[in-house]
C-alpha angles and dihedrals in degrees: 000000000000092000097042090122090056092051091049089050092049092049091049091048091050092047091049092050092049091047094051091046093052094044090055091046090050092048093050092048091052092049090051090051090053090051091051091048090054090050094048093042093054087051089059101257106155098205090052090049091051094048094045089050090054094047092052090047093053096034090237106169090330132075108274110255127163089190092060092041091054090046095056094039090052091051089052091047092052087055087061103262110149095195090053089053091053091047091050091051091050089051091050093049092053092054 
């Protein structure tokens, strides 16, 4: 019990290192997901276009851009997705 403070500090240090490692791992995984979304969206996949549009609209792991959000939503809407068309209209109304 004499070294209780040392054990507590050691546990806190280990937890901090674990937390930092997992945060970096999550961040890299999300960046990889965005990269794949771009690839699939350029290939014409409607779901990827919708998700990319929403990410740009919210600024989720990409720089927030209403113009890019509208672009990807418009591509999905031209492919016949009704939800993308509604989302595009809401983006245009907010401008």
